[in-house]
N, C-alpha and C positions, 0 to 999 in steps of 0.2 A: 563201441559207442561213437567212434569217429564216423562210421558209416551212417549211424542214426542221425548225428548232428548235421552231416552233409545233406542227407535227404530231407531233414526238417527245414533247413534253410533254403533248399531248392524249392520247397513248396511256396515260399514267399516270392521266388522268382517267377513262378507260373501264375501268380495271382493277377498280374496285369492282363493276361490273356483271357481271363474269365469274363471280363465285362461286368463289373459290379453293378451298373445301373440297368441291366437287362437288355442293353443294346449291343452286347458283345457278339462276335461271330460264333454261331452255333457249332461250326466245325472245330473250334478250339476246346470245346467242352471235354472231349476225351483226354486231351493233354492235361487239362487242369485236374480231372478226376484221378488220373494215374499219378500226377505229381502230389496230389493230396493224400492218396492212399499209401504210397511207398513208405513214408515214415512209420505209419502204423504197422505195416507188414514187417519192416525191419525190427521195430521194437518188439513185436510179437515173437520174432525169431530169436532175438536176444533173450527174452523171457523164457522161452521154451528151452533154448540151449543152456541157459544158466541152471534151470531146474534139472536138466539131464546130467549136468556136471555134478550137482549136489547128490543126486540119486546114485550116480556111479561111485562117488566118493564114499557114500554110506555103505554101498555093497562091499567095497574094499575094506572098510572099517569092520564090518560084521564078519567078513571072511577071516581077517587077521585076528580078530578077537576070538574066533573059534579055533585058532591054531592052524589055519590053512594058509598056503602060500598065495599071494596075490601080487600080480604085476600089472601096472598100468599099460594100456595098449601101446602108446607111443614111446614113453621113456623107460619102460620096464626093462627091456633087453639092453638098451644103451647103458643104463645105470649098472646093470649086472656086469656087462663087459668092462666098463670103466673101473668098477671095484675089483675085478679080477686082475686087471693090469696093475693096479696099485699094490696089491699084496703079493 
């Protein structure tokens, strides 16, 4: 969300280059367009990433509900090693 907020406020910094009265330099239009689209792209990535996390969690829940072992990709092995050292 920090990246989204940074990109959102960066959009406002690119607005003076757009030339609001139609007399702006046409060569700055791509800069404004990129500055305007970046927050939407980042928000879309956050939305898709969040949906993927939820789906992955549901897959893990269904597998454990069926009695199968499930380990998360990043923390699964670390947690197993940590618990073995404790006992």
